[in-house]
N, C-alpha and C positions, 0 to 999 in steps of 0.2 A: 459601373465595375459589377464584376462579377467575382461570387463567393465561391470558390472550390473548397470540397470537404479535402482535408487531410490530417493526417495525425498531429500536426504543429495544432492545426484549430480544435482537434478535439480536445488534446492536452491543456490549451488555452481555455477551451469552456469547462473544462473536467476542474481546474485550479476554481474559476469563478464559482463554480456552482458549490464545492465545499467552501471557500471563502465565504459567498454569501448565507450558505448552511449553518457555518460556524457564530455569523454573528445571532444569525434568530435562536441559533444552540445555548451561545454562552460562553464563557471561557471555559465555566467545571465540565459541562458537559463532550466540549470538544476534546479534553483532554483526557477524558471518559474512552473517547473514539480511539487516542494516541494509543494510551494503556489497550486497547483491545485490539488494537491493528498490531501490536507487536506479540501479543497472545497469539493471537490468527496469523502472523507471518510465520511462526515455529511452528507450530501446529500444523497449517496448511503444507507446507513445506516440507516438516516427517511424516506427515502423510503418504503425503504425494511421491517422496522418493521410498516408502514402503511399498506402496501400490508399484509403480515401477520396477522393485527388486521381486516382488514375487510374479506378477503378471506381465510385467515387461512383452517378451517377446512371445506369449504364448497365443494359441491357438485361439481361447475363449478369448483374450483382450482385445486381439483383431477381430475376432465375430463382433464384439462389444462395441467397439468403435463402429465398423459397419450398422451393426443394428443402431446407434445412436445418430446416423446419419452422419457421421463424420467420414466419410470414404475417403481413401487417399492420404486419411490423416496418419501421421506416424503416431508409437507409441510416443515418444518425447512429448510432442504435440498434444497428442491426450492426455498424458501426465502435466501435463500444464493447465490445462484446459479444467482438469480436475481439481487442481490445487487452487487456480483461480475461485472457484463454486465455492470449494471450501472456506478459502480466504475472505469473501466478502460472507458468505454464511455465518459465519465465526464474528465477525465484526460484527451482523446487527446481533447475534444471539446476546454476544457481552454487551454489546452499548445499551440493549431495551432489560436483558436480563443481569446483569452483571450486578457480584454482590459485594461491590466498593462502591467508595465516594470518593470527592478531591470537592477540598474544603474551598469555601469562597474566601478571595482575597478582599475583603471588605476597605481595606486600608488605601488604596491604591486608587488616583483618583480619575476620575471618568476620562481625559483625552487618553493620557498612559495606559487605563483599560484596552481602549479601543488600538491602540496601538499593538500592546502585548499580542492580544485575541488576533490580530492580522496577522502576525508573527505565528503564531501557535500554527491558525488557520494554513497560513502555506506552506508550515513543515510538516502540517497533518496531509496535505492534498500529496505535497512532494513523496512522503513515506507511503502510502497507497497506493499512488499511480507509480513510484519506480518496481515496488512491490510488483504488482502485474503485470509490470513491462519484463522483469525479470523472468516471471512463471511461464509468462506467455512465452517468450524467448526459450523455454527450454532450459534456464537455467535453475540453480538451488542457491540459497544462502549460508543454508547448513553446511553442505558442503563446498561452501566455496568457489562455486561456479556464475555467481554474480554479473561480472564481467564478460561471460562468455556471448558470443554473437552467434549462433546458430547460421547454416545457410540459409534454410527459411525464413529468416528475421533481418539478412544483411539488406535486402531491397528498402525495408521501411523502416531498419536504422542509416541506410546512406541518405532515404529521403528528408528525413527528419533529425532537424537541429535538436528540437526538444525531447526526440525520444535518444539520439544519444546522449543529449545533457543525462537524461535520467539514466539510462542504462551504465555509461562510461561513471558517473558519480554518483552510484549506488549505494554506496559505503556510508559518502556522506550524509546522503537523505534519509539511511538509515537511523543514523547515529545523532543526528541535530536535535530529533525533534524531541530524546531522550536525555540527554544532556541539556537541554532548554526547562523541560518538564524538572530535572535537578536543580537547576540554579533557580525556579522560580520555588521551588520547597524549601531550599536554603533561606530564600530569601523574605519568605512569608513565616517561617519559624525563627527567622530574628527580629520580624517586625512583631510579633504574637510575644514572643520573652521580653524585648526592649519596654 
């Protein structure tokens, strides 16, 4: 059996790492990552869109692309790279230094806690990965171009069913973690008030 590197393999490994790391961090810290991911998505997308509007086709931007070693990259591709770097950096900063807390849900049984954490971890991984794929594709969630498939991204899109699923269903991946977080919050408040 030979192992071929592919986008599908990368996505499976990424999800596995996110789920394993979520079990290490615990439910509360995984929910903090989801909150940080939402903030990072909007911030990175907005800043990237501003950079593209201000610098997009300028000589300075093209020289910067070449200076950084991205010869032949288009302004859209470079904007996607900027968005991804900002996205990851903001998630890390907010997860480590963010001044917010998620209260523990101590009334949940151990088995249900493991199941809930697994679902939260999968949704967290899907949120992060679908956002990265949208940005790598040159899309923007703010301007509603998340499902757009760039000509430079078509071969990846056609080769990987997981990339297709994450890109085609990015709205679902973007909305499910927040919806689940809201449901968990309501259930937690109802259990503590009874």
